[in-house]
N, C-alpha and C positions, 0 to 999 in steps of 0.2 A: 811341576808346580799345579796345583788343582783350581781351576777358575771357578768362581761362583759368580754367576751373572745377576747384579742387582737392578740393573736396570733393562727389563726385557724389553728386547725389540724383535718384532716378528721379520723373518727372512723368507723370501720365497725364491726357490730354486726352479729356473727355467732351462728348458731344452730347446734348441733352434734347429730345425731340419733343414737339410739341403734339397736340392732337386725338384723344388717348388717350380710352379707352372710360370707364376710371377715371383722372380727373386726380390724384386725391390719392395715386395708388399710383406715385411719383415713381420709383421702381427700375424700374418696367417699361417707363419712358419715356425711359431714358438708356441709351445706347452708348459704350463705349469705343471712341475714334477712335485713338488711337497713345500711345506712350510714349517717353520719351527722357532723357537723363542729361545734356546738354550744349547749350549755346545753339545750337551748329553742328546737333545733331540736332533741336532745337527748328524752326530754319530749314527742314530739309529736309521737314517736314510742313507747316509753318506758311505756306510759299510757295504750297501746293497746295490750302489749304483755302478755301473761301469766306469771305469777311470779313464782320463782323456787317452791314454795310450792304447784303451782298449776299443775305443769307438773313431778317433781320428786317423786322417791318413798316414801311411808310411812313407810319404813322398812319391809313390809309385801308384797306388790305387787307393781310392777311396773304401773304408770299411762299409759294409752292410750289416745293420743292427736290426734285432729283433723279427717278430714275424713278418712286419712289413716290409723287411729288407731296406730301413730308410738309411740316409745318411745323416750324421749327426755333426753340425759344423760349430756348434757354442754351447757351452754351459754358461749361465749367467745367474749369477746371485744378487738379489736387490730388497731393499726395504719393502715390506707389503706397502701398496699403493703408488710405488714408483714403479712404472716400466722400464724395461733396460733399453731405451733409447734415447738420442739427443732430444727428442721434440719434447718428452716430459717436461713440465714446467720446473719440477725439481732439479732435474740436469742442465737444463739449458744455462744458468747460470755459472755453472763450474766448469770442470774438465776432467781428463782423466791422465794418470801415470800409466804408461804402457811400455812393454816390453816386446818388441818383435824378433824373435830369433829362433834358429834351429836349435833343437834340444833332442836328446833320446828321451825314449819313452819313461823309462825311471824319474829323471830328472823332472819332465814338464808334470808328471803325477806329483812328485814332492812339492814343486812350487805351487800348484795350484790348490793342492791341501794345507800347505803353509799358508797363502793367501786368504782361503777361506776361513780357516781358524783364527787368522787376526782380525777379520772383520767381524765374525759371529762372537768370537770370544771377547771382541773390543781392545785388543791387545795394541792394536794400531793407535786408536784415539786416545786409550788411557795410558799407553806406555811412556809418554813422555811426562814424566815428574812434575808435578804440580800446574800443569796448564791445563786450564779448563777450556781454553778456546779451541780444541780439537774435539770437543763433546759434539756430535750429532753432524759431523762434516762429510762423513762416508756415506754414499748412498748405495754403493754396491762395486761389484767385482764381475770379471768375466773372463773366459779362456777359450779363444777361437783356433779354430784349425785353418791356416793360412797356406797350406802346403799345395803347391803347383811344381811338381818333378822332383822335389825334395822335401824333407819334413820341415816346416816351417810353421809357429806357434806364437798365438799373441795373447798375453796377460795383461789384464788392464783393472786399474782401482780408480772408481769414479767418485770424484767429491763434488759438493754442492757450492763450492767457492772455488775463486781465482787468486783469494789473498796469498802473497809471495811468502809471508811468514808463515802462514799455516802450510803452505806447499813443501816450503823447506824442511820444515819438521816432520811431516808426514812423509816425505821421500825416505829420510834419514830412518825412520823408525820402519819403513815398509821395506827397505833392503835389508835390516837386521832381522826381520819376521821371515822374509822369503829365503834367506842363508841359513836357516836354522836347521840344523841336521845335513845341511848342504855337504857332500864328499869332498874333502881338501884336494883329491886327485882331480875333480872335475874341471876342465881348462875354461869351459864356457859359463861365465857368471853373469847373471842378469844385468843387462843395461837399460836403465830406466830414463824415458823421456817425457816429455808432458806435451798435451794438447788441448787448447780450449775448445768447449762445444760451442756451437752455433747459437746465437740468442734469436 
């Protein structure tokens, strides 16, 4: 299917480094990598960025990336003007669907790609036929490395609402998007939970 973006939204991709002197200062640990408004613009950057399996821990050791030998713990993709943190006023009244599980490298790469394409291509919001209530509810998404002794990853989709009806419809569409191209022989299927953001 060819997607034509008729409602351009500018998205910003962030990289979150590990090993900072003050890990609680999350703003100091993040860097804007690129921004784009279309799926085509997304591919121009995405094809040249390391995949999660290239930068995240294998469960035993953290991978060192680039000339600075830094560790990268997260990628975040959020609408321009919204920071990837609970404290942002656009995020505080909402929450996130999340999946925290062990996946092999190929699987986490596919899930992250599907999630990002579903957000940038607006197929999660627009994919529910005849329902305009989902328009503009997604603020962003994230993939995180939570490995400690074994590979553990976290995928998140951030919404600006806690409306139960919108959450139910979004969850159904999100699972459909995540499972696109998912090999049938894979035993580990993503399990989605919800968490409210603090207000």
